[in-house]
KOLTORBA-936443 format. One record per residue: y, z, x of N, C-alpha, C, CB in turn; residue in three letters. Coordinates in steps of 0.2 Angstrom, whole numbers, padded with zeros to 4 digits, always signed. Glycine has a CB too. Example, Ala and Ser with C-alpha at 12.3 -4.5 7.8 and 13.67 -1.06 7.14 Angstrom:
# KOLTORBA-936443
-0028+0039+0066-0022+0039+0062-0016+0039+0066-0022+0045+0057ALA -0011+0035+0064-0005+0036+0068+0000+0039+0064-0003+0029+0070SER 
This chain:
# KOLTORBA-936443
+0135-0273-0032+0141-0269-0033+0144-0266-0027+0139-0263-0037MET +0139-0264-0022+0142-0262-0016+0146-0267-0012+0136-0259-0011ASN +0143-0273-0012+0147-0278-0008+0154-0280-0011+0143-0285-0009ARG +0154-0279-0018+0161-0280-0021+0166-0275-0019+0160-0281-0029LYS +0163-0269-0019+0167-0263-0017+0170-0263-0010+0164-0256-0018LYS +0165-0266-0005+0167-0266+0002+0173-0272+0002+0161-0268+0006VAL +0172-0277-0001+0177-0283-0001+0184-0280-0004+0174-0289-0005ILE +0183-0277-0010+0189-0274-0013+0193-0269-0008+0188-0271-0019LEU +0189-0265-0005+0192-0260+0000+0195-0263+0006+0187-0255+0002SER +0192-0269+0008+0195-0272+0014+0202-0276+0012+0190-0277+0017ILE +0202-0279+0006+0208-0282+0004+0213-0277+0002+0206-0286-0003LEU +0211-0271+0000+0216-0266-0002+0219-0263+0005+0213-0260-0006MET +0215-0263+0010+0218-0260+0017+0223-0266+0020+0212-0259+0021MET +0221-0272+0019+0225-0277+0022+0232-0277+0018+0222-0284+0021VAL +0232-0276+0011+0238-0276+0007+0242-0271+0009+0236-0276+0000PHE +0239-0265+0010+0243-0259+0012+0246-0259+0019+0239-0253+0012LEU +0243-0262+0024+0245-0263+0030+0251-0268+0030+0240-0266+0035ILE +0250-0274+0026+0256-0279+0026+0262-0276+0022+0253-0285+0021ALA +0261-0272+0017+0267-0268+0014+0270-0264+0019+0264-0265+0007VAL +0266-0260+0023+0269-0255+0027+0273-0259+0033+0263-0252+0031GLY +0272-0265+0034+0276-0268+0039+0282-0272+0036+0272-0273+0043PHE +0281-0275+0030+0286-0279+0027+0291-0275+0024+0282-0284+0022VAL +0290-0270+0020+0295-0266+0016+0300-0263+0021+0291-0261+0012LEU +0298-0260+0026+0304-0257+0030+0308-0262+0033+0301-0253+0036PRO +0306-0268+0035+0310-0273+0038+0314-0276+0032+0305-0279+0040HIS +0312-0277+0026+0316-0279+0021+0322-0274+0019+0312-0281+0014LEU +0320-0268+0019+0324-0262+0018+0330-0262+0023+0321-0255+0018PHE +0328-0263+0029+0334-0263+0034+0338-0269+0033+0331-0263+0041LYS +0336-0275+0032+0340-0281+0031+0344-0280+0025+0335-0287+0030GLU +0342-0276+0020+0346-0275+0014+0352-0271+0015+0342-0272+0008LYS +0351-0266+0020+0356-0261+0021+0361-0264+0026+0353-0255+0024ARG +0359-0270+0029+0364-0273+0034+0363-0271+0041+0371-0272+0032GLY +0357-0267+0043+0356-0265+0050+0352-0271+0053+0352-0259+0050GLU +0354-0272+0060+0350-0276+0064+0344-0273+0067+0355-0279+0069LYS +0339-0277+0068+0333-0274+0071+0335-0271+0078+0327-0278+0071PRO +0332-0266+0080+0333-0263+0087+0332-0268+0093+0329-0257+0088ALA +0327-0273+0092+0325-0277+0097+0330-0282+0099+0318-0280+0095SER +0334-0284+0094+0339-0289+0095+0345-0287+0099+0342-0292+0088SER +0347-0281+0100+0352-0279+0104+0350-0278+0111+0355-0272+0102SER +0354-0281+0116+0351-0281+0123+0352-0274+0126+0355-0286+0127PRO +0347-0272+0130+0348-0265+0133+0351-0266+0140+0341-0262+0134THR +0352-0260+0143+0356-0260+0150+0351-0264+0155+0357-0253+0152LYS +0345-0263+0154+0340-0266+0159+0341-0274+0158+0333-0264+0158GLU +0341-0276+0152+0341-0283+0151+0348-0286+0154+0340-0285+0144GLU +0353-0283+0153+0360-0285+0155+0360-0285+0163+0365-0281+0152THR +0357-0280+0166+0357-0280+0173+0352-0286+0176+0355-0273+0176THR +0347-0287+0172+0342-0292+0175+0346-0299+0174+0336-0293+0170ASP +0350-0300+0169+0353-0307+0168+0359-0307+0173+0356-0307+0161THR +0362-0302+0175+0367-0302+0180+0364-0304+0187+0371-0295+0180GLU +0359-0301+0188+0355-0302+0195+0353-0309+0195+0349-0297+0196GLN +0350-0312+0189+0348-0319+0189+0354-0323+0190+0344-0320+0183SER +0359-0322+0187+0365-0326+0187+0368-0326+0194+0371-0325+0182SER +0368-0320+0198+0370-0320+0205+0365-0324+0209+0371-0313+0207SER +0359-0323+0207+0354-0327+0212+0354-0334+0211+0347-0325+0210LYS +0356-0337+0205+0356-0344+0204+0362-0347+0208+0356-0346+0197THR +0367-0343+0209+0373-0345+0213+0372-0347+0220+0379-0340+0212ALA +0367-0345+0223+0365-0346+0230+0363-0354+0231+0360-0341+0233LEU +0366-0357+0236+0364-0364+0237+0360-0364+0244+0370-0369+0237THR +0355-0368+0244+0350-0369+0250+0351-0376+0253+0343-0367+0248PHE +0354-0376+0259+0355-0382+0262+0350-0384+0268+0362-0382+0265LEU +0348-0390+0268+0343-0392+0273+0337-0389+0273+0346-0391+0280ASP +0335-0386+0267+0328-0383+0267+0322-0388+0266+0328-0379+0260PHE +0324-0394+0266+0319-0399+0266+0315-0400+0272+0321-0406+0264SER +0319-0398+0278+0316-0398+0284+0311-0392+0285+0321-0397+0290ALA +0311-0387+0281+0305-0382+0281+0299-0385+0279+0307-0376+0277LEU +0298-0391+0276+0292-0394+0274+0287-0395+0280+0293-0400+0270GLN +0291-0395+0286+0287-0396+0292+0283-0390+0294+0291-0398+0298ASN +0285-0384+0291+0281-0378+0293+0278-0375+0287+0287-0373+0295PHE +0280-0376+0281+0277-0372+0275+0276-0377+0269+0282-0367+0273PHE +0272-0374+0265+0271-0378+0258+0276-0377+0254+0264-0376+0255SER +0277-0380+0248+0282-0379+0243+0282-0372+0241+0281-0384+0238LYS +0276-0369+0239+0276-0363+0237+0278-0358+0242+0269-0361+0235GLY +0277-0358+0248+0280-0354+0253+0287-0354+0254+0276-0355+0260GLN +0290-0361+0253+0297-0361+0253+0301-0358+0247+0299-0369+0253ILE +0297-0359+0241+0300-0355+0235+0300-0348+0236+0296-0357+0229GLU +0295-0345+0239+0294-0338+0241+0300-0336+0246+0287-0336+0244THR +0301-0340+0251+0306-0339+0256+0313-0338+0252+0306-0344+0261LEU +0315-0343+0248+0321-0343+0244+0322-0337+0240+0321-0349+0240CYS +0317-0335+0236+0317-0329+0232+0318-0323+0236+0311-0328+0228GLN +0315-0322+0242+0315-0316+0246+0322-0316+0250+0310-0316+0251GLU +0325-0322+0251+0331-0322+0254+0337-0320+0249+0333-0329+0256LEU +0336-0322+0243+0341-0319+0238+0340-0312+0237+0339-0323+0231GLN +0334-0309+0237+0333-0302+0236+0336-0298+0242+0326-0300+0235THR +0334-0301+0248+0337-0297+0254+0344-0297+0254+0334-0301+0261TYR +0348-0303+0253+0355-0303+0253+0358-0298+0248+0357-0310+0252LEU +0355-0298+0242+0357-0293+0237+0356-0286+0239+0353-0295+0230THR +0350-0284+0242+0349-0278+0244+0353-0275+0249+0342-0277+0246ASP +0355-0280+0254+0360-0278+0259+0367-0278+0258+0358-0283+0265THR +0369-0280+0251+0376-0280+0249+0379-0286+0251+0379-0274+0252GLY +0376-0291+0253+0379-0298+0254+0380-0302+0248+0376-0302+0260ASN +0383-0299+0243+0383-0303+0236+0388-0309+0237+0385-0298+0231THR +0393-0309+0242+0398-0314+0242+0395-0321+0245+0404-0312+0246SER +0389-0320+0248+0386-0326+0251+0385-0332+0245+0380-0325+0255ILE +0387-0338+0247+0386-0343+0242+0381-0348+0244+0392-0346+0240THR +0380-0349+0251+0375-0354+0253+0371-0352+0259+0379-0360+0255SER +0365-0354+0260+0361-0353+0266+0359-0360+0269+0355-0348+0264VAL +0360-0361+0275+0358-0367+0278+0353-0366+0284+0365-0371+0281GLN +0348-0370+0283+0342-0369+0288+0344-0373+0295+0336-0372+0286PHE +0344-0369+0300+0346-0372+0307+0339-0374+0310+0350-0368+0311LEU +0337-0380+0309+0330-0382+0312+0330-0382+0320+0329-0389+0310GLU +0336-0384+0323+0336-0384+0330+0336-0377+0334+0342-0388+0333ASP +0336-0372+0330+0336-0365+0332+0330-0362+0331+0342-0361+0329LYS +0325-0365+0330+0318-0363+0328+0315-0360+0335+0313-0368+0325THR +0312-0354+0335+0309-0352+0341+0302-0349+0340+0313-0346+0344THR +0298-0348+0345+0292-0346+0345+0291-0340+0349+0286-0351+0347TYR +0293-0334+0347+0293-0328+0351+0286-0326+0354+0296-0322+0347PRO +0281-0327+0350+0274-0326+0353+0269-0331+0349+0272-0318+0351ASN +0263-0330+0350+0258-0335+0348+0257-0335+0340+0251-0333+0351ALA +0259-0329+0337+0258-0329+0330+0264-0329+0326+0254-0323+0328SER +0270-0329+0329+0276-0328+0325+0281-0334+0326+0280-0322+0327ASP +0285-0336+0321+0290-0341+0322+0296-0338+0320+0288-0347+0317ILE +0301-0340+0324+0308-0337+0322+0313-0343+0319+0311-0334+0328GLY +0315-0342+0314+0320-0346+0310+0327-0344+0310+0317-0348+0303PHE +0332-0348+0310+0339-0346+0310+0342-0349+0304+0343-0347+0316SER +0346-0345+0300+0349-0348+0294+0357-0346+0294+0346-0345+0287PHE +0361-0351+0294+0368-0350+0294+0370-0348+0286+0372-0356+0296ARG +0374-0342+0286+0376-0340+0279+0383-0343+0278+0376-0333+0278LEU +0386-0343+0272+0392-0346+0270+0398-0342+0274+0393-0345+0263SER +0397-0336+0276+0402-0332+0280+0402-0334+0287+0402-0325+0279ASP +0398-0339+0289+0397-0341+0296+0393-0337+0301+0404-0342+0300ASP +0390-0332+0298+0385-0327+0302+0378-0331+0301+0385-0320+0299SER +0374-0329+0306+0367-0332+0307+0362-0326+0305+0366-0335+0314VAL +0358-0328+0301+0353-0323+0299+0346-0325+0302+0352-0322+0291LEU +0343-0321+0306+0336-0323+0309+0331-0321+0304+0335-0320+0315PRO +0326-0325+0303+0320-0324+0299+0314-0325+0303+0320-0328+0292VAL +0309-0321+0303+0303-0322+0306+0297-0322+0302+0302-0316+0311TYR +0293-0327+0303+0287-0328+0299+0281-0326+0304+0286-0335+0297TYR +0276-0321+0301+0270-0319+0305+0265-0323+0302+0269-0312+0305SER +0262-0328+0306+0256-0332+0303+0250-0328+0302+0255-0338+0307SER +0249-0322+0306+0243-0318+0306+0243-0315+0299+0243-0313+0312SER +0248-0313+0296+0248-0309+0290+0251-0313+0284+0251-0302+0290ILE +0254-0319+0286+0257-0323+0281+0263-0320+0277+0252-0325+0276GLY +0268-0317+0281+0274-0314+0278+0280-0315+0282+0273-0306+0277ARG +0286-0315+0278+0292-0316+0281+0295-0309+0282+0297-0320+0276PHE +0299-0309+0288+0303-0303+0290+0310-0305+0291+0300-0300+0296PHE +0315-0301+0288+0322-0303+0288+0327-0299+0292+0325-0303+0281TYR +0331-0302+0296+0336-0299+0300+0333-0297+0307+0339-0293+0296GLY +0338-0294+0311+0336-0292+0317+0331-0286+0317+0342-0290+0322GLU +0332-0282+0311+0328-0276+0310+0321-0278+0307+0331-0271+0305GLU +0320-0284+0306+0314-0287+0303+0311-0283+0297+0308-0287+0309ARG +0316-0283+0292+0314-0280+0286+0309-0285+0282+0320-0279+0281THR +0303-0282+0280+0298-0286+0277+0300-0288+0270+0291-0282+0277PRO +0298-0294+0268+0299-0296+0261+0295-0292+0256+0298-0304+0261GLY +0294-0295+0251+0290-0292+0246+0283-0291+0248+0289-0296+0239THR +0280-0285+0246+0273-0283+0249+0268-0286+0244+0272-0276+0249GLU +0270-0290+0239+0265-0293+0235+0261-0299+0238+0269-0296+0229GLU +0255-0298+0237+0250-0303+0240+0250-0310+0236+0243-0301+0242ILE +0252-0315+0239+0253-0321+0235+0247-0326+0237+0260-0325+0236LYS +0244-0330+0232+0239-0335+0234+0243-0341+0232+0233-0334+0230THR +0243-0346+0237+0246-0352+0236+0241-0358+0234+0250-0355+0242TYR +0243-0362+0230+0238-0367+0228+0237-0372+0233+0241-0371+0221GLU +0230-0374+0234+0229-0379+0240+0231-0386+0238+0221-0378+0241GLN +0234-0389+0242+0237-0396+0241+0231-0401+0243+0243-0397+0245GLN +0230-0405+0238+0224-0410+0239+0227-0417+0237+0218-0408+0235THR +0224-0422+0240+0226-0429+0239+0220-0432+0235+0227-0433+0246ASP +0222-0434+0229+0217-0436+0224+0215-0444+0226+0220-0437+0217GLU +0218-0447+0231+0217-0454+0232+0211-0454+0238+0223-0457+0235ASN +0210-0449+0241+0205-0449+0246+0198-0449+0243+0205-0443+0251LEU +0193-0452+0246+0186-0452+0243+0183-0446+0244+0182-0458+0246PRO +0178-0444+0240+0174-0438+0241+0168-0440+0245+0172-0435+0234VAL +0167-0437+0251+0162-0438+0255+0158-0432+0257+0164-0441+0262LEU +0151-0433+0258+0147-0427+0260+0147-0427+0268+0140-0428+0258THR +0145-0421+0270+0145-0420+0277+0141-0425+0281+0142-0413+0279THR +0135-0428+0278+0131-0433+0281+0135-0440+0282+0125-0434+0277GLU +0139-0441+0276+0143-0447+0277+0148-0447+0282+0146-0449+0270GLU +0151-0441+0282+0157-0440+0287+0154-0441+0294+0160-0433+0286ILE +0148-0438+0296+0145-0439+0302+0143-0446+0304+0139-0435+0303GLU +0142-0450+0299+0141-0457+0301+0147-0461+0302+0137-0460+0295LEU +0153-0459+0300+0159-0462+0301+0160-0463+0309+0165-0459+0297LEU +0163-0468+0311+0165-0469+0318+0171-0464+0320+0167-0476+0320PRO +0172-0462+0326+0177-0458+0328+0184-0462+0329+0176-0454+0334GLU +0189-0459+0327+0195-0463+0328+0198-0467+0322+0195-0468+0334GLY +0193-0467+0317+0195-0471+0311+0194-0478+0311+0202-0469+0310GLY +0191-0481+0316+0190-0488+0317+0183-0490+0316+0193-0491+0324TYR +0182-0496+0313+0175-0498+0312+0172-0500+0319+0175-0504+0307ASP +0165-0499+0319+0162-0501+0325+0162-0508+0326+0154-0498+0325ASP +0163-0511+0332+0163-0518+0333+0158-0520+0338+0170-0520+0336THR +0155-0526+0338+0150-0528+0342+0153-0530+0349+0146-0534+0339LYS +0150-0529+0354+0153-0531+0361+0152-0538+0362+0149-0527+0366GLU +0158-0541+0363+0158-0548+0364+0162-0550+0370+0161-0552+0358THR +0160-0555+0373+0164-0557+0379+0171-0559+0378+0160-0563+0383GLU +0175-0557+0382+0182-0559+0381+0183-0567+0381+0187-0556+0386PRO +0187-0569+0377+0188-0577+0376+0192-0579+0383+0192-0579+0370GLU +0190-0585+0385+0194-0587+0391+0200-0591+0389+0189-0592+0395LYS +0205-0589+0392+0212-0592+0390+0213-0598+0395+0217-0587+0389GLN +0216-0604+0392+0218-0609+0397+0223-0607+0402+0220-0615+0393PRO +0222-0608+0408+0228-0606+0413+0233-0611+0414+0224-0604+0420SER +0239-0609+0415+0244-0614+0416+0245-0616+0423+0251-0611+0413ASP +0241-0613+0428+0242-0614+0435+0238-0620+0437+0239-0608+0439HIS +0241-0624+0441+0237-0630+0444+0233-0628+0450+0242-0635+0446LYS +0228-0631+0451+0224-0629+0456+0227-0631+0463+0217-0633+0456THR +0225-0629+0468+0228-0630+0475+0227-0637+0477+0225-0626+0480THR +0222-0640+0475+0221-0648+0477+0226-0652+0473+0214-0650+0475THR +0227-0650+0466+0232-0654+0463+0239-0653+0465+0232-0652+0455GLU +0241-0647+0468+0247-0646+0470+0248-0649+0477+0248-0638+0471ALA +0243-0650+0481+0244-0653+0487+0245-0661+0486+0237-0652+0492GLU +0241-0664+0481+0242-0671+0480+0249-0673+0478+0237-0673+0475GLU +0252-0668+0474+0259-0670+0472+0264-0670+0478+0261-0665+0466VAL +0263-0665+0482+0268-0665+0488+0267-0671+0492+0267-0659+0492GLN +0272-0675+0495+0272-0680+0500+0269-0679+0507+0278-0684+0500PRO 
């Protein structure tokens, strides 16, 4: 008997909860009111406006950055560039071009990059390899302070080797060869005696 009462009480609780959620929803639909979640809020509209302004930015010659960074770091740079330009009020910028030949190395841990904006101004961007962050403009405004972990790129085609197997491999990537004597090649020169006999 106790088991039946427990099961009935659980079923009654589930039924009451379902009725509590379903009836108000049906009542609002019957009155013609839209649920509050369907109307966009101010925050949502500003987010969509910012995202539409961010997508309008075109990145030129960014494939050359693959010599310096992984794809994930280049994506971070693009996002931070958009944020920096929006924060500094440069919303009229439509394109950013990477100037590879203007790359500098101010010190051992920093790399200086130059980007030409659509208004023909040049934006310097610095990357600090010691902390793994980008800094924008002459004032070196830091990008986001969020710590990002990038996925390690691996090549699935390479064989899996242990350290012992690696130590046995020859240096330079070539197989060990046996020492053999160099082959004697026939010479095209005539000996001095043959040359003397030909002359009268």
